Structures are given as C-alpha cells and as structure tokens.
ZABA-623379 format. One record per atom (N, C-alpha, C): x, y, z. Coordinates in steps of 0.2 Angstrom, whole numbers, plus 2048, in hexadecimal, padded with zeros to 3 digits. Example, Ala and Ser with C-alpha at 12.3 -4.5 7.8 and 13.67 -1.06 7.14 Angstrom:
BEGIN
8427E4827;83E7EA827;8427F0827;8407F5823;8447FB824;840800827;
REM end
This chain:
BEGIN
8047FA800;800800800;804806800;80280B7FC;8068117FC;8018177FD;80381C801;7FF821804;801828801;7FD82C7FF;7FF8337FC;7FA838800;7FE83D802;7FA843805;7FA849800;7F484B7FF;7F38507FA;7F58577FC;7FA85A7F8;7FC8617FA;7F98667F5;7FB86C7F6;7F88727F2;7F88717EB;7FE86E7E8;7FF86D7E1;7FA8687DE;7F88637E2;7F485E7E0;7EC85F7E1;7EB8647E5;7E48657E7;7E08687E1;7D98667E1;7D58687DC;7D58647D6;7D985F7D5;7D985A7D0;7D48547D1;7D28527CC;7CD84C7CC;7D28467CE;7CF8417D2;7D383B7D4;7D68377CE;7D28367C9;7D48327C3;7DA8367C0;7DA83D7C0;7DF8417BC;7E68407C1;7E58407C7;7EB8407CC;7EE8397CB;7EA8337CA;7EC82D7CA;7F082C7C3;7EE82F7BE;7F182E7B7;7F88317B7;7F98367BC;8008397BC;8048367C1;8018347C7;8058317CC;80782A7CB;8028267C7;80381F7C6;80281E7BE;8068207BA;8058207B3;8058197B0;8078147B3;80780D7B1;80080A7B2;7FC80D7B6;7F680A7B8;7F180C7B3;7EE8077AF;7E98097AA;7E380C7AD;7E08117A9;7DA8157AC;7D48107AE;7D380B7AA;7CE8067AB;7CF8027B2;7D58017B3;7D77FD7B9;7D78027BF;7D98087BE;7D880D7C3;7D180E7C6;7CD80E7C1;7C580F7C2;7C38087C6;7C58037C4;7C37FC7C8;7C67FD7CF;7CC7FF7D0;7CF7FF7D7;7CC8047DB;7C980A7D8;7C580F7DC;7BF80B7DE;7BC8087D9;7B58057DB;7B57FF7E0;7BB7FB7E0;7BB7F67E5;7BF7F87EB;7C17FF7EC;7C48027F1;7CB7FF7F3;7CF7FE7ED;7D67FD7EE;7D98037ED;7D68087EB;7D880F7EC;7D38137F0;7D58167F6;7D18197FA;7D38207FB;7CE8247FD;7CF82B7FE;7CD82C806;7D182E80A;7D0830811;7CD829814;7CF824812;7CD81D815;7C681B813;7C381E80E;7BD81C80B;7BD81C804;7B781B801;7B681A7FA;7B68217F7;7B88227F1;7B88287ED;7B58277E6;7B482C7E2;7B282B7DB;7B882E7D7;7B882B7D1;7BE82D7CD;7BE8357CB;7B88387CC;7B883F7CA;7B88447D1;7B98407D7;7BA8447DD;7C08497DC;7BE84F7DF;7C48547DF;7C88537E5;7CE8537E4;7D38537EA;7D48597EE;7D58597F4;7D685F7F8;7DC85E7FC;7DF8647FE;7E5864802;7E4860809;7E885B80A;7E8857810;7E485180F;7E1850809;7DE849808;7E3844808;7E283E80A;7E683880B;7E4833806;7E8831801;7E682C7FC;7EA8267FD;7E78207FE;7EA81A7FF;7E98157F9;7EE8127F7;7EE80E7F1;7F08077F3;7EC8027F2;7EE7FB7F3;7EE7F87ED;7F47F97E9;7F57F67E3;7FD7F47E3;7FE7F07DE;8057ED7DD;80A7F27DC;8107F17DF;8157F67DF;8187F87D8;8177F37D4;8197F47CD;8167FA7C9;8107FB7CB;80D8017C8;8108087CA;8148087CF;81680E7D1;81D8107CE;82080B7CA;82680C7C6;8258117C1;82B8137BE;82A8187B8;8298147B2;8258177AD;8248137A7;82A8127A3;82B80C7A1;83180A79D;82F804798;833803794;8317FD78F;8307F7792;8347F5798;8337EF79B;82D7EE7A0;82A7F37A1;8247F37A5;81D7F57A2;81E7F679B;8187F8797;8127F3798;8137ED79A;80E7E879B;8097EA7A0;80B7EF7A5;8077F17AA;8017F67A7;8027F97A2;7FD7FD79F;7F87FA79B;7F87F379B;7F37F0797;7EE7ED79C;7E87F079C;7E37EE7A1;7E07E779F;7DE7E7798;7DB7E1796;7DF7DE790;7E37D9791;7E77D778B;7E37D4785;7E57D677F;7E17D3779;7E57CF776;7E47C8776;7E87C3773;7E37BE770;7E57BB76A;7E27B6767;7E77B0768;7E67AC76D;7EB7A676F;7E97A076B;7EE79E767;7ED798763;7EF792767;7F479276C;7F578D770;7F9790776;7F878C77C;7FC78E782;7FD788787;80378878A;80478378F;809787794;80C783799;81078679E;81678979B;818787795;81F78A792;81E78F78D;81978E788;818792783;811795782;81179A77E;80B79D77C;80B79F774;80779D770;80779E769;8017A3768;8037A9766;7FE7AE765;7FD7B075D;7F77B175B;7F57B3754;7F57BA754;7FB7BD752;7FB7C4752;7F77C774C;7F37CC74D;7EF7CF748;7F47D4744;7F37D573D;7F67DA73A;7F57E173C;7FB7E573C;7FA7EC73F;7FD7EC746;7FE7E774A;8007E7750;8087E5750;80C7EA753;8137E9754;8147E4759;81A7E0758;81C7DB75D;8207DE763;8247E3762;8287E6767;8277EE766;8297F176C;8287F976C;82D7FC767;8337F9765;8377FD761;8357FC75A;82F7F9758;82D7FA752;829800750;829805755;82680B754;81F80B758;81D80675C;81780675F;818809766;81380C769;81380E770;813809775;81680A77B;817805780;810803782;80F7FD783;8087FA785;8047F877F;8067F9779;8027F8773;8067F376E;8097EF771;80D7EA76D;80B7E376F;80C7DE76B;80B7D776D;80E7D5773;8147D6774;8187D477A;8157D7780;8137DD780;80F7E1786;8097DD788;8057DB783;7FF7D7784;8007D0787;8057CD784;8077C6787;8097C778E;80E7CB78F;8107CC796;80B7CE79B;8067D3799;8017D579D;7FC7CF79F;7FB7CB799;7F77C579A;7FA7C079F;8007BF79F;8047BA7A4;8047BD7AB;8057C37AB;8067C77B1;7FF7C77B5;7FA7C87B1;7F37C87B4;7F17C17B6;7F37BC7B3;7F27B57B4;7F67B27BA;7FB7B77BC;8007B57C1;8047AF7C0;8057AE7B9;80A7A97B7;8117AD7B7;8117B37B7;8187B77B7;8187BC7BC;81D7BC7C0;81D7C27C5;8247C57C4;8247CB7C1;82B7CE7C0;82F7CF7C6;82C7D07CC;8307D17D2;8327CB7D5;8307C57D2;8337BF7D4;8387BC7CF;83A7C07CA;83F7BE7C5;8457C37C6;84B7C17C5;8517C57C5;8517C97BE;8507C57B8;8517C87B2;84C7C67AD;8497C07AD;8457BD7A8;83E7C07A8;83C7C17A1;8357C47A0;8337C079A;82C7BE79A;82A7BA794;82C7BE78D;82E7BA788;8317BD782;82F7BA77C;82F7BD777;82D7BA770;8337B776D;8327B176A;8377AD767;8387AF760;8337B175D;8337B3756;82F7B9755;8307BD74F;82C7C374E;82A7C3747;8257C7746;8227C873F;8217CF73E;8217D2738;8207D9737;8197DB739;8197E273B;8137E573E;80D7E3739;80D7E4733;8077E372E;8077DC72C;80B7D772E;80A7D072D;8067CD733;8027C8732;7FE7C5737;8017BE738;7FF7BB73E;8017B473F;8047B2746;8067AC746;8087A974C;80F7AB74F;80F7AE755;8157B0758;8167AC75E;81C7A9760;81D7A5765;8207A976B;81D7A8771;81F7AB777;8227A677C;8287A777F;82A7A3784;8287A578B;8267A178F;8247A2796;82A7A279B;82F79E799;83579E79E;83B79E79A;84179E79E;84779F79A;849799797;848793799;84A78D796;84678C78F;84078E78F;83C78D789;83F792784;841798786;84379D782;84A79B77F;84E798783;855796781;85479077B;85078B77D;84F786778;84C788772;84778C772;84378E76C;848793767;84C79776B;85079B767;855797763;857791766;85C78D763;85978975D;85278775F;84F78375A;84D787753;84C78D754;84A79274F;85179374B;85679374E;85D79474B;85E78E747;85D78874A;85E782746;859780741;854784740;84E78373C;84B77C73D;84977B744;845776746;83E777747;83C77D744;83577F745;83378173D;82D77E73B;82A77F735;825784735;82678A732;82178F732;81F79072B;81879072A;815791723;811797723;81279A71D;80E7A171C;8097A0717;8047A4717;7FF7A5711;8007AC70F;8007AC708;8017B3705;7FC7B36FF;7FA7B96FD;7F77BA6F7;7FC7BF6F3;7FD7BC6ED;8027C06E8;7FE7C16E2;8017C66DE;7FE7C96D8;8007C46D3;7FB7C26CE;7FD7BE6C9;7FD7B66CB;8007B26C6;8007AB6C7;8077A96C7;80A7A66CD;8117A46CD;81279E6C8;81779E6C4;8197986C0;8207966C1;8217906C3;81C78A6C4;81778C6CA;8127886CA;80D7886D0;8107866D7;8157826D6;8197806DC;8207816DB;8247846DF;82B7856DE;82F7886E4;83578B6E2;83978D6E7;83C7946E5;83B7996E9;83F7A06E7;8457A06EA;84B7A16E6;8517A16E9;8557A76E7;8597AA6EB;85C7B06E9;8617B36EF;8637B96EE;8677BC6F3;8637C36F6;8637C36FC;8607C96FF;8657CE703;8647D4702;8687D9705;8637DE709;8657DF70F;8617E3713;8647EA714;85F7EF712;8617F6713;85E7F9719;8617F971F;85E7FB725;85C802725;85F807722;85D80E721;85680E71E;85580A719;84F80B715;84A806718;84C80271D;8477FD71F;8447F871A;8487F6715;8467F2710;84B7ED70E;84A7E870A;84F7E4708;84F7E4700;8547E16FD;8547E06F6;8567D96F4;8537D66EF;8557D06ED;8587D06E6;85D7CC6E5;8617CB6DF;8627C46DD;8637C36D7;8657BC6D5;86C7BA6D6;8707BE6D7;8777BD6D8;87A7C06DE;87F7BD6E1;8817C06E8;8847C76E7;8827CB6EC;8847D26ED;8887D36F4;88C7D86F4;88F7D96FA;88A7DA700;88B7D6705;8877D770B;8807D370B;87F7CF705;8797CC704;8797C5707;8737C2708;8737BB70B;86E7B7707;86F7B1706;86B7AC702;8647AC705;85F7AC701;8587AB703;8547A66FF;8507A2702;84C79D6FF;84579D702;84079D6FE;83979C700;8367976FB;8337916FE;83078C6FA;82878E6FA;82578D6F5;81E78F6F4;81A78A6F0;81378A6F2;80E7866EE;80878A6ED;80678B6E7;80078F6E5;7FA78B6E7;7F578D6EB;7EF78A6EE;7E978C6E9;7E97926E7;7E37946E3;7E579A6DF;7E279B6D9;7E37A16D5;7DC7A46D3;7DC7AA6D1;7D67AD6CF;7D67B56CF;7D37B86CB;7D27BF6CB;7D97C36CB;7DE7C06C8;7E47C36C8;7E87C26CE;7E67BE6D2;7EA7BD6D9;7EB7B56DA;7F07B36DE;7F17AD6E0;7F27AC6E7;7EF7A76EA;7F07A56F1;7F67A06F2;7FB7A26F5;80179D6F6;80379B6FD;8057956FE;808794704;80F794704;813797709;81A798708;81D79470E;82379170D;82778E712;82E792712;830795717;836798718;83C793719;840793714;84678F715;84C793719;84C799717;85079E71B;84B7A371E;84E7A7723;8497AB726;84C7B3726;84C7B6720;84E7BC71F;8497C2720;84B7C8722;8467CD722;8427CE71C;83B7CF71C;8377D0717;8387CB711;83A7C5712;83C7C070D;8377BF708;8317BC70B;82C7BA706;8297C0702;8297C6705;8267CC701;82B7CE6FC;8327CE6FE;8377D06F9;8387CB6F3;8387C56F5;8397C06F0;8337BF6EB;82D7BF6ED;8287BF6E8;8277C56E4;8297CB6E7;8297D16E3;82F7D16DE;8347CE6DF;83A7CD6DB;8387C86D5;8347C36D7;8317BE6D2;82C7C16CE;82A7C76CF;8247CA6CB;81D7C96CD;81D7C76D4;8167C56D7;8167C86DE;8167CF6DE;8167D26E5;8107D06E9;8107D16EF;80A7CF6F4;8057D46F3;7FF7D26F3;7F97D76F3;7FA7DB6F9;7F97E26F8;7F97E76FD;8007E96FF;8057E66FC;80C7E86FF;80F7EE6FB;80E7F46FE;8107FA6FB;8187FB6FB;81B7F76FF;8237F8700;8267F46FA;8247EE6F9;8277EA6F4;8237EA6ED;81E7ED6ED;81A7EC6E7;8167F36E6;8107F36E3;80C7F96E2;8057F76E4;8027FC6E8;7FB7FA6EB;7F77FA6E5;7F37F56E4;7EE7F36DF;7E77F76E1;7E67FC6DD;7DF7FF6DF;7D97FB6DE;7DA7F66DA;7D47F16D9;7D27EE6E0;7D77ED6E4;7D67EA6EA;7D77EE6F0;7D27EE6F5;7D27F36FB;7D77F0700;7DD7F06FF;7E27ED704;7E87F1704;7EA7F470A;7F07F870B;7F67F570E;7F57EF710;7FB7EC713;7FB7E5711;8017E2711;8037DB70E;7FE7D6710;7FC7D270B;7F87CC70D;7FD7C670E;7FF7C6714;8047C1716;8027BF71E;8027B871F;8007B6725;8047AF727;8077AF72D;80B7AA730;8067A5733;8037A172F;7FD79D731;7FE796735;804793734;80578D736;80C78C739;80C78873F;812787742;813780744;81877C742;819775744;820775747;82077174D;827770750;82976974E;82F76A74B;833764748;83A76374B;83A761751;840761754;84475B752;84B75C750;84F75674E;855755753;85575A758;85A75975E;85675A764;85975876A;856759770;85375F772;84C75F774;848765775;84776677D;84A762781;849763788;84276378A;84076978E;83A769791;83476A78C;83676B785;83176C780;83176677B;83376177D;83375B779;82C759777;82775A77C;82075877B;81D75C775;820761772;81E76576D;820762766;82475D766;82775B760;82275875B;82175A755;81C757751;81575B751;81475F756;80E762756;80E768752;80876974F;80776F74A;80177374D;80277A74C;7FC77E74E;7FB783748;7F5785747;7F378A742;7EE78F744;7ED794741;7E8799742;7E179673F;7DC798741;7D579573F;7D3799738;7D579F737;7D37A2731;7D77A8730;7D87AA729;7DC7B0727;7D87B4723;7D87BB725;7D37BF722;7D37BF71A;7D97C0717;7D97C1710;7D87BA70C;7D97B4710;7D67AE70C;7CF7AE70C;7CC7B0712;7C47B0712;7C27B570D;7C57BB70C;7C37C0707;7C47BE700;7CA7BC6FE;7CB7BB6F7;7CB7B46F5;7CC7AF6F9;7CB7A86F7;7C77A46FC;7C17A66FD;7BD7A2702;7BC79B701;7BD7996FB;7BC7926F9;7C278D6FC;7C77916FE;7CD78D700;7CD78C708;7CE78570A;7CD784711;7D5783714;7D6787719;7DD78771C;7DE781720;7E377D71E;7E5777722;7EC778725;
REM end
C-alpha cells in the first residue's frame, strides 16, 4: 500500500486525472475498477473518479508496486488492462499467437509502448499470474520469431528461459516448418517450383533487393511454392521458407514478376483491388525436431494452423485451408 497526502499543487484535480499522472502505468479502466472495489481509497473511504481533491486529503492505493515504476519498454505490459490475443495453442512452456496484420511485434517497430504483441502476451501471463517480474532476476516472456507489422500469422512466445533457449536453437537449425499463404499477381509458372536468388538488405531504406547473381553483402535466398488456385488475375500460393531472410517472400515474388497483392513496397498497389498491405500470412507451423528438444520433446511432429485467413476468404473462398 502506498499513501499520498494531497498538497496545494495537487488540490482541485479530479481523482482520475491525479492517478493518470501519479501512476502512469495504471490503465484508466483498471484505475476505475480499483476505485470501485475500494483498492483506491480517499480519506479511508470510497471515492468517485471525478471527485475533486483537496489539500490534506489522504489517498491510499492498494495496488501492486510495479505500477508505481516509471514507464519503460520493459514494463509496458502493465498498461494493457485487457490483453487482446488470438491464441492458437498454449501450454506451460509456449504460447502460439495469431498476430493480426497491422500489429507490431515489438516497440522498436515504431509502435507505442503497450500496443505491441509482446506487451499483450506479457500482460496476459502477468494477469494469469504465470509470470511475476519481481520473482525473476532477468527473464521475461519473449518472442522466438517475428513477422512484419502488416503480415499476419503465428508467432511463438516462450514462457521460460529453457524454452526460449531451445526454440532459438531449433529455429537456427531449421527444425521448425513454417508455411505461408500469399496472393500474388498473375499466374506463377511452373505452378509448383522454387525461387532462388541472392538477397541484399538496405537497412537505410528498410527494404531488400533480389538478384540472380551474387552481389557484395548479399545472401542466398530460397522459397519453395505451390499454386493452390488462380483466377481474376491473381493466384493463391503456399510458400515454404528454406532460408529466412528479411521480406524474402515479398521480394522474391516481385523479382519473379508476381508481386504480392497489396504490397506497395515491392510492387504497385492494384486499384482494382481494395487492399493496401501485403496479402501474406504465416498460417501453419510444424515442429520437426531432428535433435534433442529437452523439455519440448512432446511437441515433435505436432502441427498448428490458423482457422481462417481474411484474404483467402475474400478472393478464394472455394479453397479450404489445411
């Protein structure tokens, strides 16, 4: 419990305004709840959020100490009152979240604190009491993979350090099979094949370039694909990443003459279709361990997928996702 005595500079303020300044990590909706259930008291009794504070008033707050810290990237989860997650799978070690397009996975992607996927996952686990920051020296639930802000799909979160260590190694060793669905312009030929080339990343422009021959600083890239359906000048393809380079699928299909629908960075927005971000979704994940997986051995061979993808339903409703 923390206690505050109202002085001249704080008098005249509404209680909710005072709380937003004094405890900035406490979401407004949660503050209102704590006022209602009297975990926030004024002069030992109940108050209303619009109560005006007076000199000498005593405010008592029975809330977790974490909320009194200064806002930082590593405590942004506290600002999430109601986590919004579409959970594909969860157990004591991992959580698979279906990230919606438009949501950044981390704050450094330009999103505000409290408005990223990792913030919502940490808030969810904190509120379930599966994770207690004050009980840990350094670990916090973390993402094992990431996808672009405007790409949707499955993102893996580790609930403990051992899981994080194992999955990071498995991803490095390519023991996870990730499949993507994409809509591309035109009809790829052949209908099933492999895109191979060399990819160079220009960090300043935040984009990559694909060439058919090696260039200074470039890395090999390969995407296997199969065309699932075609029509109206578009094709639905399933992609398998053999390498995992930045913007690989988007850049390789654009280089092959089949940019992704809605991808203004590597193609041109098609006015015929009302779509302003890339039709790309990481829809399926399969664990294919070929070496010891420790505490995650039970996941070997298991496959998880999202139930539906918006652009498949819109442009190719006859196709069933499997």
